C-alpha positions, 0 to 999 in steps of 0.5 A: 517510539513516539512520532512528532506531529502525530495528529491524534492517539485515534488517528496516528499520523504527521501532517506528511504522512497524509502528505505521503497517501495522497501522493500515492493515491495520485500515483496509484491513477497512473499506475491504473492507467498503465496497469489493469489491475487482476480479479483474484478476491481471494488471492488478493485477500491472502496478500492483504491479509499477509501485510497486515501481519507484516506492516506490525513490524514496520517502522511505519505501522499506521499507514493504510497499506494495501495490495494491488494486483495486475493484470502482468505474467513479469515477475514484479513487486514494488512499493508506493508512496502512501502504502500501496503494494503493487503485486503482478500476476507472473508473481 
């Protein structure tokens, strides 16, 4: 599959991808204002390992996906722009 607007083969992202990543970074600050991060390096590593495997089959595998664990007892997983993925402790 080819995508119009790829910046380079070494960095297979479009200008729109970069804009989305910046938007995700801004939104990330808002998420961290509402939630505290949950510290579990082992669980975070596990979640990110699964994510790396899954995004290979995604239509946008070049985004810098990363899972953040949130300290909340509710069961919730949600995504943000630019590859930001959030999973609560309750999950």
